[in-house]
C-alpha positions in Angstrom: 14.5 31.4 -27.6 15.7 29.4 -24.7 13.8 26.0 -25.0 13.3 25.9 -21.3 11.4 29.3 -21.5 9.2 28.0 -24.3 8.3 25.0 -22.4 7.4 27.0 -19.4 5.4 29.4 -21.3 3.6 26.6 -23.1 2.8 25.4 -19.6 0.6 28.4 -19.2 -1.4 28.0 -22.2 -4.5 25.9 -21.8 -7.8 25.1 -23.4 -11.1 25.5 -21.3 -11.2 22.8 -18.8 -12.8 19.5 -19.6 -13.1 18.6 -16.8 -11.3 20.9 -14.3 -7.7 19.6 -13.7 -5.3 20.3 -11.0 -2.3 19.1 -13.2 0.7 21.5 -12.8 2.3 21.2 -16.3 5.1 23.5 -15.2 6.0 21.2 -12.2 5.6 18.1 -14.2 8.0 19.3 -17.0 10.5 20.1 -14.1 10.2 16.6 -12.5 9.2 14.4 -15.4 12.8 14.0 -16.6 12.3 10.3 -17.3 9.7 10.9 -19.8 7.0 8.8 -18.2 3.9 8.2 -20.2 0.9 8.5 -17.9 -2.9 9.0 -18.6 -3.9 12.5 -17.5 -6.8 14.9 -18.1 -7.5 16.1 -21.6 -6.5 19.7 -21.0 -3.1 18.6 -19.6 -2.5 16.2 -22.7 -3.1 19.1 -25.1 -0.6 21.3 -23.5 1.9 18.6 -23.6 1.1 17.7 -27.3 1.8 21.2 -28.2 5.2 21.2 -26.7 5.8 18.2 -29.0 7.3 16.2 -26.2 6.5 12.6 -24.7 7.2 13.8 -21.3 3.9 13.4 -19.2 3.1 14.9 -15.9 4.2 12.7 -13.0 1.9 14.4 -10.5 -1.7 15.5 -10.1 -0.8 18.9 -8.8 -3.0 22.0 -8.8 -2.9 24.0 -11.9 -2.4 27.0 -9.9 0.8 27.9 -8.1 -0.9 30.5 -5.9 1.0 31.5 -2.7 0.4 34.3 -0.4 -1.1 37.7 -1.2 2.2 39.6 -0.6 2.9 42.1 -3.3 5.9 41.5 -5.7 9.1 43.4 -5.2 9.5 46.5 -7.7 11.5 46.0 -10.6 15.3 46.7 -10.3 16.4 49.9 -11.8 19.3 50.4 -14.3 20.2 53.7 -12.6 23.7 53.8 -10.9 26.9 52.0 -11.4 27.0 48.1 -11.9 28.9 46.5 -9.1 31.2 43.7 -9.9 30.8 41.1 -7.3 34.0 38.9 -6.2 34.5 35.9 -8.5 34.9 32.6 -6.8 38.3 30.9 -6.6 36.5 27.4 -7.0 33.0 26.2 -7.6 31.3 23.4 -5.7 30.9 20.1 -7.3 27.4 19.9 -6.3 25.1 22.7 -5.2 22.9 22.8 -2.2 19.5 22.7 -3.8 17.9 24.5 -0.8 20.0 27.5 -1.2 20.3 28.8 -4.7 24.0 29.4 -5.6 23.8 32.3 -7.9 21.6 35.5 -8.5 21.5 38.4 -10.7 23.3 41.4 -9.5 22.0 43.7 -12.0 19.1 44.0 -14.4 18.1 46.5 -17.0 15.3 48.8 -15.9 11.8 47.2 -16.2 13.1 43.7 -15.7 12.5 41.8 -12.6 12.2 38.1 -11.3 9.2 39.3 -9.1 7.1 40.2 -12.2 6.9 36.5 -13.1 3.3 35.5 -12.2 2.9 32.6 -10.0 1.0 30.7 -12.8 3.9 30.6 -14.9 6.3 28.4 -12.9 9.5 26.8 -14.0 11.4 29.8 -14.8 13.6 29.8 -11.5 15.1 26.4 -10.4 17.7 25.3 -8.1 19.4 21.9 -8.8 22.4 20.0 -7.8 24.2 20.7 -11.1 22.7 24.0 -12.1 20.8 27.1 -11.0 18.4 28.8 -13.4 17.1 32.2 -12.8 14.9 34.4 -15.1 13.8 37.9 -15.2 11.0 39.3 -17.4 9.9 42.8 -18.8 6.4 43.7 -19.6 6.9 43.4 -23.3 7.8 39.8 -23.0 11.5 40.2 -23.3 13.3 37.7 -21.0 16.7 37.5 -19.5 18.0 33.9 -18.5 20.8 33.1 -16.3 22.2 29.5 -15.9 25.1 28.8 -13.5 26.6 25.3 -13.5 28.4 23.5 -10.8 32.2 22.4 -11.3 32.5 19.7 -14.2 28.8 19.8 -14.8 29.5 20.5 -18.5 32.0 17.9 -18.8 29.8 15.2 -17.4 26.8 16.3 -19.2 24.8 16.8 -16.1 23.6 20.3 -17.1 23.0 19.4 -20.9 24.5 22.7 -22.1 27.9 24.4 -22.1 28.1 27.0 -24.8 31.8 27.8 -24.0 33.0 24.5 -24.8 30.6 23.1 -27.5 32.2 22.5 -30.9 29.1 22.4 -32.9 25.4 23.0 -32.6 23.3 25.8 -31.4 25.5 26.3 -28.2 28.7 26.5 -30.2 30.5 29.9 -29.5 30.1 32.5 -32.2 33.3 34.4 -31.2 35.3 35.3 -28.3 33.8 37.9 -26.0 35.3 40.4 -23.6 36.2 38.7 -20.2 33.3 38.6 -17.8 34.6 40.2 -14.6 38.0 39.0 -15.5 37.1 35.5 -16.5 37.2 34.2 -20.3 34.0 34.3 -22.2 32.5 33.5 -25.6 29.4 34.9 -27.6 26.8 32.3 -28.7 23.6 32.7 -30.8 25.0 35.5 -32.6 25.5 37.8 -29.4 22.0 37.0 -27.9 24.1 35.1 -25.3 27.4 35.0 -23.4 29.1 32.1 -21.5 32.0 32.3 -19.3 34.2 30.1 -17.2 33.3 31.7 -13.7 35.7 29.4 -11.9 38.0 26.5 -13.0 35.8 23.9 -14.6 32.6 25.9 -14.0 30.6 27.6 -16.6 27.7 30.2 -16.6 25.6 32.0 -19.3 23.4 34.7 -19.7 20.8 34.8 -22.5 18.4 37.4 -24.0 15.1 36.7 -25.8 13.6 39.6 -27.6 10.1 40.8 -26.6 7.2 38.8 -28.2 3.4 39.7 -27.9 2.8 36.1 -27.2 5.1 35.8 -24.4 3.8 39.3 -22.9 0.3 38.0 -23.0 1.3 34.7 -21.2 3.3 36.5 -18.5 0.4 38.8 -18.2 -1.9 36.1 -17.4 -3.9 36.1 -20.6 -5.0 33.2 -22.7 -2.6 33.6 -25.6 -3.1 31.5 -28.9 -1.7 28.1 -28.8 2.1 27.7 -30.0 2.7 25.0 -32.6 5.8 23.1 -33.3 8.1 20.6 -31.6 10.1 21.0 -28.5 13.8 21.4 -29.0 16.0 18.6 -27.9 17.2 18.9 -24.3 19.9 21.4 -23.6 19.5 23.1 -27.1 18.2 26.5 -27.8 16.2 27.4 -30.8 18.4 29.3 -33.0 16.1 31.0 -35.5 17.0 34.4 -34.1 18.5 37.1 -36.1 22.0 38.6 -35.3 21.7 40.3 -32.1 20.7 44.1 -32.6 23.0 46.9 -31.7 23.5 47.2 -27.9 22.5 43.6 -27.1 26.0 42.3 -26.5 26.9 45.3 -24.3 23.7 44.7 -22.3 24.4 40.9 -22.0 28.0 41.5 -20.9 26.8 44.0 -18.2 24.3 41.6 -16.8 26.9 38.9 -16.8 29.7 41.1 -15.0 27.3 41.5 -12.2 26.0 38.0 -11.4 26.7 37.1 -7.7 27.9 33.7 -6.7 27.9 31.7 -3.5 24.6 33.2 -2.3 23.3 32.4 1.1 19.5 33.3 0.8 17.6 30.0 1.2 14.4 28.9 -0.3 11.5 28.8 2.3 8.8 26.1 2.2 5.1 26.1 3.3 5.7 22.3 4.3 7.9 20.5 6.7 8.5 16.6 7.2 8.2 15.7 10.7 10.3 12.5 10.5 13.6 11.7 8.7 13.6 10.4 5.1 14.6 6.8 4.2 18.5 6.6 4.1 19.9 7.7 0.8 16.8 10.1 0.0 17.7 13.7 -0.4 16.2 16.9 -1.8 16.6 17.2 -5.6 15.8 20.3 -8.1 13.5 22.9 -6.6 11.4 25.6 -8.4 10.8 28.7 -6.7 9.4 32.3 -7.0 10.5 35.6 -5.7 8.0 37.6 -3.7 8.9 40.4 -1.4 12.6 39.3 -1.6 11.8 35.8 -0.4 12.5 32.8 -2.4 9.3 30.8 -2.1 9.7 27.1 -3.0 6.9 25.6 -5.4 7.1 22.3 -3.5 9.4 19.7 -2.1 11.1 16.9 -4.4 13.1 14.2 -2.9 14.3 10.7 -3.8 17.2 8.3 -4.0 19.7 8.0 -6.5 17.8 5.5 -8.6 14.8 7.9 -8.9 15.7 11.4 -7.7 12.1 12.6 -8.1 10.3 9.7 -6.4 8.5 11.9 -3.9 6.8 15.2 -4.7 4.9 17.4 -2.3 3.0 20.5 -3.3 0.8 22.7 -1.0 -0.8 25.7 -2.8 -3.2 28.4 -2.2 -6.7 27.3 -3.3 -8.1 28.7 -6.5 -11.2 26.3 -6.8 -9.7 23.9 -9.5 -10.8 20.3 -9.1 -8.6 17.2 -8.8 -7.9 15.2 -12.0 -10.0 12.0 -11.5 -9.1 9.1 -13.9 -11.5 6.4 -14.2 -9.9 3.0 -13.3 -7.2 4.7 -11.4 -8.9 7.1 -9.0 -11.2 6.7 -6.1 -12.5 9.0 -3.4 -11.4 8.3 0.1 -11.7 10.0 3.5 -8.5 9.7 5.7 -7.3 11.9 8.6 -10.4 13.9 8.4 -9.8 14.9 4.8 -11.5 14.0 1.7 -9.1 12.9 -1.1 -8.9 11.8 -4.6 -6.5 8.8 -4.4 -4.9 7.7 -7.5 -2.9 4.4 -7.9 -0.9 3.3 -11.1 0.6 -0.1 -11.3 1.6 -1.3 -14.6 4.6 -2.2 -16.9 5.6 1.5 -17.2 4.5 3.2 -13.9 5.3 0.9 -11.1 3.4 1.2 -7.8 2.6 5.1 -8.1 0.4 6.6 -5.5 -1.0 10.2 -5.8 -3.0 12.2 -3.3 -5.0 15.4 -4.2 -6.9 17.0 -1.3 -10.7 17.9 -2.2 -10.8 20.6 0.4 -8.2 23.1 1.8 -6.1 21.9 4.7 -4.8 24.7 6.9 -5.7 26.9 4.0 -3.8 25.0 1.4 -4.5 22.4 -1.3 -2.3 19.4 -0.8 -0.8 17.1 -3.6 1.4 14.2 -2.9 3.2 12.0 -5.5 5.1 8.9 -4.5 6.7 6.4 -6.9 7.9 3.3 -5.2 9.7 1.5 -8.0 11.9 2.2 -11.1 10.2 1.9 -14.4 12.1 -1.1 -15.7 10.3 -4.3 -15.7 10.9 -6.6 -12.7 12.8 -3.8 -10.9 13.0 -4.1 -7.2 11.2 -1.4 -5.0 13.2 1.8 -4.3 15.4 1.4 -1.3 13.4 2.8 1.7 10.2 3.5 -0.2 8.0 1.1 1.9 9.3 3.0 5.0 7.3 6.0 3.9 4.0 4.1 4.3 2.8 5.1 1.1 1.2 8.5 0.1 -0.8 8.5 3.2 2.2 7.6 5.3 3.8 10.8 3.7 0.8 13.0 4.7 0.9 11.7 8.3 4.4 13.0 8.7 3.7 16.3 7.0 3.4 19.7 8.7 1.6 22.4 6.7 2.8 25.9 7.6 -0.2 28.1 6.1 -0.3 30.9 3.6 1.9 33.4 5.4 5.5 33.0 4.2 6.7 34.5 7.5 5.8 31.3 9.1 7.5 29.0 6.5 10.7 27.2 7.0 14.1 26.9 5.3 14.5 23.4 6.5 11.7 21.2 5.1 13.3 18.2 6.4 13.6 19.4 10.0 
């Protein structure tokens, strides 16, 4: 199974609250790339411990990722011929994270991106070096697509490149038929296929067989806790048996239909009313698919020294509480809103401020995370961080756009 899928599913498996927590493990695992060690609620720590990683949530975001009540689009059907989209002559060196570059062009009957529950975040991501998309079936089977920017494999930015690996779990297990005219290789005994979709740019499709546990998690049930350690970054757990008959044909068919250079943007329920500091830009974005819209899970921006320095999330309230930590948190009222305000300032986390609204604001629970200095001891503050005016300064420049995606924006920095 793809390690990213395992980690995301683990994020949905929680013990009874003790106390209620609004930690979004899925968001934290996406954003906590620097393996920060912060003290969080007991239920959140339990999930991280199960994953076997030292990465710890950087945010006190809501445990729900609820959005609008809009119904999901029906699963795509396998009926009809598969279209073969035009292959790009070249790939960008960096993707626009606000517009996911690639998408599935065909999926088997019963598989759909829109079937992923909003509580299981982290399965669709748009980053500067890689786009990840996932579709699931009712029995827990998963199809994963990863598309790299040009030279991302060579620079190690994506952490995986099955077509060029010489050893390990991503090493090719044989030459595959061309994918829409481009060279391809099997990996993981035919459960996956990798191809060079443009010079120096790679993509892969990978199938994970159906699992009762995954089906339970995707169905919103409290499945039994998974045990074991998280695979190293960029690796896939290779404990699968050789692909059953027909799997390779299915994988190839999905790969042949992948669409590139897509123009459908993410839409956000928040917008910043003033400019970011110089050098700060959007980074990896998680999203969901609802009624054909790509709904962003939040907004993450930062400078090169800390690309996830600022995270903003606004979610539909589900009654969860904020994660109060003694010695770090306090209750304050600002801008007519009751907040849990949390501050960390030690040798590991340097000048971190977090806000968690105690009541809905324009129908949304709001969470803000701002890290104003790198982790290194004695490091200077991040360039431009004080310009933001702290977490409350970020909120002051924030426009909330409500629960209806029709009112959301494709330009969160406008």
